NULUM-361561 format. One record per residue: residue in one letter; x, y, z of N, C-alpha, C in turn. Coordinates in nm, 3 decimals. Last residue first. Example, Ala and Ser with C-alpha at 12.3 -4.5 7.8 and 13.67 -1.06 7.14 Angstrom:
REM NULUM-361561
   type       npx       npy       npz      capx      capy      capz       cpx       cpy       cpz
      S     1.285    -0.225     0.708     1.367    -0.106     0.714     1.290     0.003     0.787
      A     1.319    -0.569     0.780     1.230    -0.450     0.780     1.320    -0.330     0.780
END
This chain:
REM NULUM-361561
   type       npx       npy       npz      capx      capy      capz       cpx       cpy       cpz
      G     0.582    -1.177     1.883     0.543    -1.295     2.030     0.371    -1.304     1.963
      D     0.718    -1.027     1.771     0.764    -1.118     1.708     0.666    -1.268     1.858
      T     0.543    -0.752     1.628     0.586    -0.853     1.767     0.665    -0.951     1.675
      L     0.351    -0.460     1.568     0.477    -0.536     1.485     0.547    -0.640     1.612
      T     0.073    -0.349     1.529     0.216    -0.367     1.645     0.259    -0.474     1.612
      L    -0.194    -0.096     1.429    -0.084    -0.164     1.412     0.039    -0.189     1.535
      Q    -0.384     0.103     1.540    -0.395    -0.024     1.615    -0.279    -0.130     1.573
      A    -0.274     0.340     1.424    -0.265     0.306     1.552    -0.278     0.184     1.663
      A    -0.395     0.305     1.152    -0.238     0.281     1.193    -0.200     0.253     1.321
      K    -0.691     0.125     1.183    -0.624     0.208     1.144    -0.477     0.187     1.226
      V    -0.782    -0.167     0.968    -0.777    -0.132     1.096    -0.715     0.006     1.072
      V    -0.929    -0.409     0.838    -0.938    -0.338     0.807    -0.923    -0.211     0.950
      S    -0.862    -0.748     0.726    -0.902    -0.641     0.850    -0.881    -0.514     0.769
      G    -1.000    -0.912     0.422    -0.934    -0.872     0.522    -0.986    -0.828     0.664
      L    -1.220    -0.884     0.241    -1.054    -0.968     0.208    -0.957    -0.993     0.265
      R    -1.402    -0.806     0.339    -1.450    -0.929     0.291    -1.366    -0.970     0.252
      P    -1.380    -0.542     0.377    -1.387    -0.621     0.564    -1.373    -0.829     0.458
      F    -1.270    -0.431     0.120    -1.228    -0.428     0.254    -1.233    -0.574     0.323
      D    -1.591    -0.358     0.067    -1.521    -0.443    -0.022    -1.399    -0.495     0.074
      L    -1.730    -0.172     0.231    -1.793    -0.272     0.163    -1.683    -0.399     0.108
      R    -1.548    -0.014     0.400    -1.688    -0.035     0.455    -1.724    -0.135     0.386
      V    -1.347     0.088     0.184    -1.356     0.035     0.329    -1.437    -0.002     0.433
      S    -1.461     0.082    -0.058    -1.397    -0.009    -0.078    -1.333    -0.050     0.087
      A    -1.643     0.328     0.028    -1.719     0.205    -0.078    -1.591     0.092    -0.042
      E    -1.516     0.505     0.114    -1.563     0.440     0.202    -1.644     0.301     0.180
      H    -1.355     0.626    -0.165    -1.318     0.531    -0.032    -1.381     0.496     0.089
      E    -1.573     0.665    -0.255    -1.534     0.604    -0.355    -1.419     0.494    -0.201
      A    -1.684     0.918    -0.104    -1.766     0.795    -0.141    -1.701     0.668    -0.208
      A    -1.433     1.090    -0.163    -1.479     1.070    -0.020    -1.607     0.922    -0.043
      T    -1.273     1.053    -0.483    -1.391     1.121    -0.335    -1.427     1.003    -0.218
      F    -1.036     0.950    -0.505    -1.095     1.091    -0.581    -1.217     1.157    -0.522
      A    -0.901     0.851    -0.192    -0.941     0.851    -0.330    -0.973     1.001    -0.350
      T    -0.637     0.703     0.079    -0.754     0.801     0.031    -0.766     0.783    -0.142
      M    -0.450     0.595     0.346    -0.519     0.579     0.228    -0.667     0.645     0.178
      A    -0.442     0.559     0.590    -0.346     0.517     0.514    -0.369     0.561     0.408
      D    -0.633     0.454     0.738    -0.597     0.633     0.722    -0.474     0.654     0.656
      E    -0.669     0.205     0.694    -0.781     0.308     0.651    -0.722     0.418     0.639
      V    -0.485    -0.013     0.604    -0.502     0.088     0.734    -0.580     0.204     0.646
      F    -0.590    -0.349     0.581    -0.571    -0.229     0.497    -0.600    -0.112     0.627
      V    -0.423    -0.672     0.535    -0.452    -0.584     0.637    -0.452    -0.447     0.572
      L    -0.427    -1.057     0.415    -0.449    -0.853     0.399    -0.514    -0.808     0.512
      D    -0.251    -1.324     0.350    -0.365    -1.178     0.451    -0.345    -1.080     0.400
      Y    -0.227    -1.453    -0.007    -0.209    -1.375     0.124    -0.327    -1.310     0.232
      G    -0.349    -1.584    -0.211    -0.320    -1.651    -0.088    -0.301    -1.557     0.035
      L    -0.378    -1.484    -0.446    -0.245    -1.521    -0.478    -0.266    -1.659    -0.324
      D    -0.639    -1.292    -0.457    -0.630    -1.467    -0.461    -0.471    -1.521    -0.507
      A    -0.478    -1.135    -0.267    -0.602    -1.223    -0.209    -0.626    -1.337    -0.291
      A    -0.383    -1.004    -0.480    -0.313    -1.085    -0.369    -0.405    -1.159    -0.285
      A    -0.552    -0.879    -0.593    -0.461    -0.980    -0.644    -0.389    -1.054    -0.574
      R    -0.700    -0.726    -0.423    -0.787    -0.824    -0.489    -0.684    -0.991    -0.540
      A    -0.458    -0.532    -0.393    -0.497    -0.632    -0.317    -0.602    -0.727    -0.308
      T    -0.479    -0.391    -0.649    -0.337    -0.488    -0.522    -0.383    -0.589    -0.452
      S    -0.693    -0.294    -0.675    -0.672    -0.388    -0.759    -0.557    -0.488    -0.679
      E    -0.658    -0.104    -0.378    -0.771    -0.230    -0.432    -0.750    -0.375    -0.514
      V    -0.474     0.041    -0.473    -0.505    -0.041    -0.346    -0.583    -0.145    -0.398
      G    -0.533     0.162    -0.741    -0.452     0.105    -0.717    -0.416     0.007    -0.621
      L    -0.881     0.194    -0.619    -0.803     0.159    -0.768    -0.666     0.088    -0.722
      N    -0.957     0.274    -0.409    -1.050     0.203    -0.458    -0.984     0.150    -0.639
      T    -0.743     0.437    -0.296    -0.799     0.350    -0.245    -0.895     0.234    -0.350
      A    -0.522     0.529    -0.552    -0.640     0.561    -0.506    -0.720     0.436    -0.418
      I    -0.251     0.520    -0.261    -0.369     0.605    -0.356    -0.385     0.589    -0.474
      G    -0.212     0.352     0.032    -0.169     0.444    -0.079    -0.304     0.517    -0.148
      G    -0.143     0.099     0.216    -0.170     0.164     0.235    -0.131     0.291     0.076
      F    -0.193    -0.244     0.366    -0.199    -0.165     0.223    -0.250    -0.025     0.297
      V    -0.007    -0.572     0.415    -0.069    -0.435     0.513    -0.062    -0.322     0.426
      L     0.003    -0.905     0.384     0.038    -0.779     0.352    -0.021    -0.678     0.406
      T     0.148    -1.190     0.464     0.072    -1.076     0.547     0.082    -0.991     0.485
      A     0.376    -1.359     0.428     0.257    -1.404     0.421     0.168    -1.326     0.446
      V     0.715    -1.376     0.301     0.628    -1.283     0.360     0.463    -1.368     0.310
      G     0.929    -1.492     0.258     0.889    -1.543     0.347     0.730    -1.481     0.352
      R     1.126    -1.386     0.056     1.103    -1.311     0.164     1.063    -1.379     0.302
      E     1.044    -1.499    -0.169     1.174    -1.520    -0.127     1.164    -1.441     0.009
      R     0.711    -1.406    -0.147     0.741    -1.538    -0.127     0.913    -1.583    -0.103
      L     0.788    -1.173    -0.250     0.758    -1.167    -0.106     0.762    -1.302    -0.082
      R     0.894    -1.197    -0.561     0.974    -1.142    -0.401     0.923    -1.132    -0.291
      D     0.677    -1.311    -0.633     0.804    -1.388    -0.602     0.898    -1.328    -0.530
      D     0.498    -1.125    -0.687     0.452    -1.219    -0.592     0.599    -1.315    -0.551
      L     0.618    -0.938    -0.821     0.620    -0.902    -0.683     0.559    -1.003    -0.634
      G     0.664    -0.896    -1.108     0.775    -0.982    -1.023     0.736    -1.018    -0.863
      T     0.469    -0.779    -1.262     0.588    -0.663    -1.195     0.679    -0.795    -1.093
      G     0.288    -0.890    -1.362     0.377    -0.847    -1.481     0.528    -0.765    -1.427
      Q     0.013    -0.780    -1.149     0.050    -0.811    -1.296     0.161    -0.798    -1.359
      F     0.090    -0.664    -0.896     0.128    -0.783    -0.911     0.153    -0.796    -1.039
      G    -0.091    -0.409    -0.861     0.074    -0.420    -0.846     0.169    -0.535    -0.854
      G    -0.301    -0.261    -1.059    -0.291    -0.322    -0.965    -0.135    -0.338    -0.977
      I    -0.301    -0.129    -1.332    -0.415    -0.066    -1.180    -0.371    -0.139    -1.046
      T    -0.026    -0.111    -1.511    -0.169    -0.169    -1.459    -0.225    -0.112    -1.365
      H     0.231    -0.126    -1.471     0.207    -0.083    -1.607     0.061    -0.094    -1.594
      K     0.479    -0.086    -1.157     0.364    -0.145    -1.244     0.334    -0.051    -1.360
      V     0.760    -0.118    -1.006     0.693    -0.057    -1.132     0.584    -0.096    -1.235
      I     0.860    -0.136    -0.691     0.816    -0.217    -0.795     0.718    -0.117    -0.911
      E     1.069    -0.209    -0.461     1.041    -0.123    -0.551     0.946    -0.169    -0.672
      I     1.194    -0.282    -0.175     1.115    -0.319    -0.266     1.064    -0.251    -0.318
      D     1.425    -0.170     0.055     1.281    -0.215    -0.004     1.263    -0.252    -0.126
      G     1.697    -0.139     0.061     1.624    -0.263     0.109     1.477    -0.319     0.104
      E     1.694     0.224     0.147     1.775     0.088     0.076     1.711    -0.048     0.150
      Q     1.350     0.294     0.043     1.463     0.350     0.129     1.537     0.218     0.094
      L     1.144     0.578    -0.101     1.230     0.444    -0.087     1.372     0.463    -0.022
      L     1.086     0.826     0.045     0.995     0.747     0.044     1.084     0.578     0.009
      G     1.264     1.047    -0.020     1.279     0.990     0.046     1.189     0.823     0.123
      T     1.044     1.182    -0.282     1.144     1.244    -0.220     1.166     1.139    -0.075
      V     0.782     1.018    -0.398     0.778     1.092    -0.315     0.943     1.062    -0.267
      L     0.890     0.861    -0.731     0.797     0.841    -0.608     0.857     0.970    -0.535
      G     0.799     1.014    -1.021     0.866     0.951    -0.987     0.805     0.900    -0.812
      S     0.633     1.171    -1.180     0.585     1.043    -1.189     0.684     0.937    -1.125
      G     0.613     1.456    -1.217     0.604     1.427    -1.050     0.568     1.235    -1.101
      P     0.538     1.460    -1.591     0.618     1.553    -1.425     0.559     1.472    -1.329
      P     0.462     1.190    -1.687     0.430     1.287    -1.706     0.541     1.361    -1.563
      Q     0.750     0.960    -1.920     0.619     0.982    -1.788     0.609     1.120    -1.765
      E     0.758     0.975    -2.288     0.834     0.994    -2.139     0.688     1.007    -2.028
      A     0.664     0.807    -2.468     0.826     0.805    -2.471     0.879     0.871    -2.315
      V     0.444     0.563    -2.333     0.448     0.660    -2.427     0.615     0.691    -2.364
      G     0.344     0.289    -2.317     0.327     0.333    -2.457     0.350     0.464    -2.439
      P     0.210     0.270    -1.966     0.275     0.230    -2.117     0.249     0.269    -2.226
      R     0.297     0.507    -1.713     0.181     0.469    -1.815     0.306     0.413    -1.965
      E     0.372     0.321    -1.447     0.446     0.404    -1.543     0.354     0.351    -1.633
      V     0.362     0.385    -1.050     0.283     0.370    -1.182     0.371     0.397    -1.347
      R     0.495     0.198    -0.790     0.493     0.330    -0.860     0.415     0.253    -0.981
      V     0.508     0.095    -0.430     0.476     0.022    -0.585     0.473     0.237    -0.695
      V     0.701    -0.036    -0.230     0.614     0.070    -0.268     0.671     0.044    -0.444
      V     0.730    -0.207     0.105     0.749    -0.234    -0.075     0.670    -0.081    -0.132
      V     0.922    -0.340     0.322     0.818    -0.232     0.251     0.878    -0.231     0.129
      S     0.883    -0.608     0.562     0.970    -0.592     0.473     0.857    -0.423     0.404
      A     1.044    -0.549     0.910     0.958    -0.634     0.844     0.976    -0.539     0.683
      G     1.186    -0.493     1.166     1.216    -0.604     1.045     1.160    -0.650     0.959
      A     1.123    -0.297     1.280     1.132    -0.391     1.328     1.121    -0.532     1.240
      S     1.198    -0.051     1.114     1.262    -0.091     1.242     1.227    -0.200     1.323
      R     1.057    -0.085     0.876     1.165    -0.106     0.885     1.216    -0.146     0.972
      F     0.784    -0.016     1.022     0.770    -0.149     0.963     0.904    -0.181     0.917
      S     0.819     0.264     1.091     0.803     0.126     1.217     0.810    -0.002     1.139
      G     0.818     0.360     0.803     0.947     0.360     0.953     0.930     0.272     1.062
      A     0.637     0.306     0.726     0.709     0.240     0.703     0.870     0.222     0.754
      L     0.456     0.454     0.963     0.417     0.319     0.899     0.564     0.260     0.846
      E     0.543     0.728     0.841     0.517     0.651     0.976     0.529     0.527     0.953
      E     0.448     0.709     0.573     0.588     0.683     0.630     0.608     0.712     0.783
      C     0.196     0.737     0.588     0.275     0.573     0.523     0.385     0.599     0.542
      T     0.148     0.958     0.708     0.048     0.811     0.785     0.161     0.735     0.725
      V     0.201     1.147     0.514     0.275     1.142     0.668     0.261     1.000     0.708
      L     0.053     1.044     0.333     0.202     1.050     0.258     0.260     1.039     0.407
      V    -0.213     1.166     0.405    -0.156     1.001     0.368    -0.025     0.953     0.391
      E    -0.141     1.449     0.351    -0.154     1.340     0.495    -0.193     1.181     0.528
      T    -0.086     1.459     0.116    -0.011     1.468     0.200    -0.022     1.435     0.350
      G    -0.379     1.422    -0.018    -0.256     1.323    -0.019    -0.111     1.330     0.062
      K    -0.621     1.438     0.250    -0.569     1.493     0.144    -0.452     1.435     0.151
      R    -0.913     1.276     0.298    -0.780     1.339     0.355    -0.706     1.361     0.207
      P    -1.105     1.147     0.183    -1.160     1.200     0.271    -1.053     1.283     0.336
      E    -1.024     1.308    -0.110    -1.085     1.304    -0.044    -1.100     1.147     0.029
      L    -0.807     1.488    -0.331    -0.869     1.372    -0.313    -0.947     1.377    -0.189
      P    -0.640     1.650    -0.577    -0.752     1.670    -0.481    -0.808     1.543    -0.475
      L    -0.264     1.567    -0.603    -0.464     1.561    -0.609    -0.530     1.567    -0.562
      A    -0.029     1.498    -0.492    -0.064     1.670    -0.539    -0.242     1.694    -0.582
      V    -0.020     1.228    -0.549    -0.013     1.307    -0.381    -0.069     1.387    -0.371
      I     0.063     1.256    -0.745    -0.055     1.178    -0.762    -0.119     1.217    -0.598
      R     0.275     1.327    -0.818     0.163     1.373    -0.930     0.025     1.353    -0.859
      D     0.465     1.235    -0.674     0.460     1.371    -0.653     0.331     1.424    -0.694
      M     0.343     0.923    -0.528     0.415     0.981    -0.596     0.370     1.124    -0.631
      L     0.258     0.654    -0.429     0.308     0.780    -0.344     0.360     0.837    -0.446
      D     0.108     0.368    -0.531     0.111     0.538    -0.597     0.136     0.662    -0.524
      V     0.086     0.198    -0.243     0.071     0.221    -0.393     0.020     0.344    -0.412
      L     0.280    -0.009    -0.020     0.256     0.167    -0.043     0.227     0.159    -0.169
      V     0.272    -0.262     0.197     0.277    -0.222     0.087     0.190    -0.120     0.003
      L     0.460    -0.418     0.467     0.384    -0.329     0.446     0.396    -0.252     0.275
      A     0.432    -0.787     0.521     0.506    -0.669     0.426     0.417    -0.531     0.430
      T     0.559    -1.048     0.744     0.429    -0.931     0.708     0.518    -0.824     0.604
      R     0.711    -1.214     0.837     0.620    -1.286     0.756     0.489    -1.150     0.704
      A     0.918    -1.096     1.040     0.944    -1.151     0.897     0.828    -1.198     0.836
      P     0.648    -0.983     1.226     0.713    -0.848     1.134     0.788    -0.989     0.992
      E     0.371    -1.031     1.273     0.477    -1.075     1.302     0.559    -1.008     1.180
      L     0.127    -0.785     1.424     0.164    -0.885     1.327     0.301    -0.941     1.314
      A    -0.170    -0.734     1.576    -0.049    -0.766     1.609     0.010    -0.865     1.491
      L    -0.422    -0.495     1.603    -0.372    -0.623     1.549    -0.241    -0.627     1.568
      P    -0.737    -0.402     1.858    -0.537    -0.420     1.809    -0.518    -0.508     1.727
      A    -1.028    -0.437     1.617    -0.900    -0.390     1.777    -0.790    -0.453     1.744
      T    -1.168    -0.295     1.369    -1.122    -0.442     1.446    -0.996    -0.355     1.552
      M    -1.381    -0.165     1.182    -1.247    -0.169     1.231    -1.239    -0.256     1.333
END
């Protein structure tokens, strides 16, 4: 983990992946989905208050007439002014227009949280790295199906792509 990290709100977006009722309710490790949700909601509030962008990404299964129950975002997560992305793949960039929407806002740094660490979060982050964004991973704002999967992403993969921090280490400042 790194030292405290100060980010410029106008050039930063929080990207929250797959915080949907049916996913938050799954048996997850190393922390429960509800714990991750609380941390993500707190981060989103801080980002909005500082004038930074918030992106909420949810998945829809392609080729089905109706999505499974609980496929909407957790109630209250999406706020006016946020960017909502509906993905049909593991990652949040493919075919969603997310890159264009972020660039329109002048965003250069993406801060990640969500479920699952090694799937939706990591896939979205890898695409973001390929597109040239600076990446920050909030370890306590994500979880996976097993602790080992979470730890592999956080300890092995994410440090190669960007900075790994705890939520308390993040500050948003124009200076």
